TORDRENLO-415067 format. One record per residue (C-alpha): residue number from 1; residue in one letter; x, y, z. Coordinates in nm, 2 decimals, m for minus. Example, Ala and Ser with C-alpha at 12.3 -4.5 7.8 and 13.67 -1.06 7.14 Angstrom:
// residues 2
{i: 1	aa: a	c1: 1.23	c2: m0.45	c3: 0.78}
{i: 2	aa: s	c1: 1.37	c2: m0.11	c3: 0.71}
END
This chain:
// residues 90
{i: 1	aa: m	c1: 8.71	c2: 14.30	c3: m5.47}
{i: 2	aa: t	c1: 8.81	c2: 14.04	c3: m5.22}
{i: 3	aa: q	c1: 8.57	c2: 13.82	c3: m5.02}
{i: 4	aa: n	c1: 8.65	c2: 14.03	c3: m4.71}
{i: 5	aa: d	c1: 8.55	c2: 14.35	c3: m4.88}
{i: 6	aa: l	c1: 8.23	c2: 14.20	c3: m5.00}
{i: 7	aa: s	c1: 8.12	c2: 14.09	c3: m4.66}
{i: 8	aa: r	c1: 8.20	c2: 14.43	c3: m4.52}
{i: 9	aa: d	c1: 7.97	c2: 14.58	c3: m4.78}
{i: 10	aa: e	c1: 7.70	c2: 14.33	c3: m4.69}
{i: 11	aa: i	c1: 7.71	c2: 14.39	c3: m4.32}
{i: 12	aa: r	c1: 7.72	c2: 14.77	c3: m4.33}
{i: 13	aa: p	c1: 7.34	c2: 14.83	c3: m4.38}
{i: 14	aa: p	c1: 7.24	c2: 14.61	c3: m4.08}
{i: 15	aa: q	c1: 7.50	c2: 14.80	c3: m3.87}
{i: 16	aa: i	c1: 7.35	c2: 15.13	c3: m3.97}
{i: 17	aa: i	c1: 7.00	c2: 15.01	c3: m3.89}
{i: 18	aa: y	c1: 7.11	c2: 14.89	c3: m3.55}
{i: 19	aa: a	c1: 7.27	c2: 15.24	c3: m3.49}
{i: 20	aa: l	c1: 6.95	c2: 15.41	c3: m3.61}
{i: 21	aa: y	c1: 6.74	c2: 15.20	c3: m3.37}
{i: 22	aa: l	c1: 6.97	c2: 15.29	c3: m3.09}
{i: 23	aa: a	c1: 6.96	c2: 15.66	c3: m3.18}
{i: 24	aa: g	c1: 6.58	c2: 15.64	c3: m3.17}
{i: 25	aa: i	c1: 6.60	c2: 15.66	c3: m2.79}
{i: 26	aa: v	c1: 6.73	c2: 16.02	c3: m2.83}
{i: 27	aa: t	c1: 6.55	c2: 16.13	c3: m3.15}
{i: 28	aa: a	c1: 6.19	c2: 16.06	c3: m3.04}
{i: 29	aa: n	c1: 6.18	c2: 15.74	c3: m3.26}
{i: 30	aa: i	c1: 6.22	c2: 15.92	c3: m3.60}
{i: 31	aa: t	c1: 6.53	c2: 15.73	c3: m3.68}
{i: 32	aa: l	c1: 6.34	c2: 15.41	c3: m3.62}
{i: 33	aa: l	c1: 6.12	c2: 15.48	c3: m3.91}
{i: 34	aa: i	c1: 6.43	c2: 15.55	c3: m4.13}
{i: 35	aa: g	c1: 6.58	c2: 15.22	c3: m4.01}
{i: 36	aa: v	c1: 6.28	c2: 15.01	c3: m4.08}
{i: 37	aa: v	c1: 6.25	c2: 15.16	c3: m4.43}
{i: 38	aa: i	c1: 6.62	c2: 15.07	c3: m4.50}
{i: 39	aa: a	c1: 6.56	c2: 14.72	c3: m4.36}
{i: 40	aa: y	c1: 6.26	c2: 14.66	c3: m4.60}
{i: 41	aa: v	c1: 6.47	c2: 14.79	c3: m4.89}
{i: 42	aa: y	c1: 6.78	c2: 14.58	c3: m4.83}
{i: 43	aa: r	c1: 6.62	c2: 14.25	c3: m4.71}
{i: 44	aa: k	c1: 6.54	c2: 14.11	c3: m5.06}
{i: 45	aa: d	c1: 6.89	c2: 14.16	c3: m5.19}
{i: 46	aa: a	c1: 7.07	c2: 14.04	c3: m4.87}
{i: 47	aa: a	c1: 7.28	c2: 13.74	c3: m4.85}
{i: 48	aa: l	c1: 7.11	c2: 13.43	c3: m4.72}
{i: 49	aa: w	c1: 7.29	c2: 13.45	c3: m4.38}
{i: 50	aa: l	c1: 7.19	c2: 13.82	c3: m4.34}
{i: 51	aa: q	c1: 6.81	c2: 13.77	c3: m4.41}
{i: 52	aa: p	c1: 6.74	c2: 13.66	c3: m4.05}
{i: 53	aa: h	c1: 6.90	c2: 13.99	c3: m3.93}
{i: 54	aa: y	c1: 6.67	c2: 14.20	c3: m4.14}
{i: 55	aa: r	c1: 6.37	c2: 14.00	c3: m4.03}
{i: 56	aa: y	c1: 6.48	c2: 14.05	c3: m3.67}
{i: 57	aa: l	c1: 6.51	c2: 14.43	c3: m3.73}
{i: 58	aa: i	c1: 6.17	c2: 14.45	c3: m3.89}
{i: 59	aa: r	c1: 6.00	c2: 14.25	c3: m3.62}
{i: 60	aa: t	c1: 6.18	c2: 14.45	c3: m3.35}
{i: 61	aa: f	c1: 6.03	c2: 14.77	c3: m3.50}
{i: 62	aa: w	c1: 5.68	c2: 14.63	c3: m3.52}
{i: 63	aa: i	c1: 5.68	c2: 14.47	c3: m3.17}
{i: 64	aa: g	c1: 5.82	c2: 14.80	c3: m3.03}
{i: 65	aa: t	c1: 5.54	c2: 14.99	c3: m3.21}
{i: 66	aa: l	c1: 5.28	c2: 14.75	c3: m3.07}
{i: 67	aa: y	c1: 5.41	c2: 14.79	c3: m2.71}
{i: 68	aa: a	c1: 5.43	c2: 15.17	c3: m2.75}
{i: 69	aa: c	c1: 5.06	c2: 15.18	c3: m2.87}
{i: 70	aa: i	c1: 4.96	c2: 14.96	c3: m2.57}
{i: 71	aa: a	c1: 5.15	c2: 15.18	c3: m2.33}
{i: 72	aa: f	c1: 4.99	c2: 15.49	c3: m2.48}
{i: 73	aa: c	c1: 4.64	c2: 15.35	c3: m2.46}
{i: 74	aa: s	c1: 4.68	c2: 15.23	c3: m2.11}
{i: 75	aa: a	c1: 4.83	c2: 15.57	c3: m2.00}
{i: 76	aa: l	c1: 4.54	c2: 15.75	c3: m2.17}
{i: 77	aa: s	c1: 4.28	c2: 15.53	c3: m2.01}
{i: 78	aa: w	c1: 4.45	c2: 15.57	c3: m1.67}
{i: 79	aa: s	c1: 4.48	c2: 15.95	c3: m1.70}
{i: 80	aa: a	c1: 4.14	c2: 16.03	c3: m1.84}
{i: 81	aa: p	c1: 3.94	c2: 15.93	c3: m1.53}
{i: 82	aa: s	c1: 4.18	c2: 16.09	c3: m1.29}
{i: 83	aa: s	c1: 4.18	c2: 16.42	c3: m1.49}
{i: 84	aa: g	c1: 3.80	c2: 16.41	c3: m1.48}
{i: 85	aa: r	c1: 3.80	c2: 16.38	c3: m1.11}
{i: 86	aa: c	c1: 4.03	c2: 16.68	c3: m1.07}
{i: 87	aa: l	c1: 3.79	c2: 16.89	c3: m1.29}
{i: 88	aa: r	c1: 3.49	c2: 16.79	c3: m1.08}
{i: 89	aa: c	c1: 3.67	c2: 16.87	c3: m0.75}
{i: 90	aa: g	c1: 3.78	c2: 17.22	c3: m0.84}
END
């Protein structure tokens, strides 16, 4: 195996994870869960120069999850009082 083949084998999992994250837009974020599991599995055995990529992928997942939870809670807090008003009016 040449050095070029080895580097292709090393960079394939991060590329797959990036593609899964991108597909999460269409698949209701199910592929995000698969991607973060793959990132956690491969990060320990990754080359030194690839470890920041895995860390970035994992942090992206958790920051995105945090923002989604904040958006959900604020949407819920905004819609709950307005739905109560509609029920009282009718």
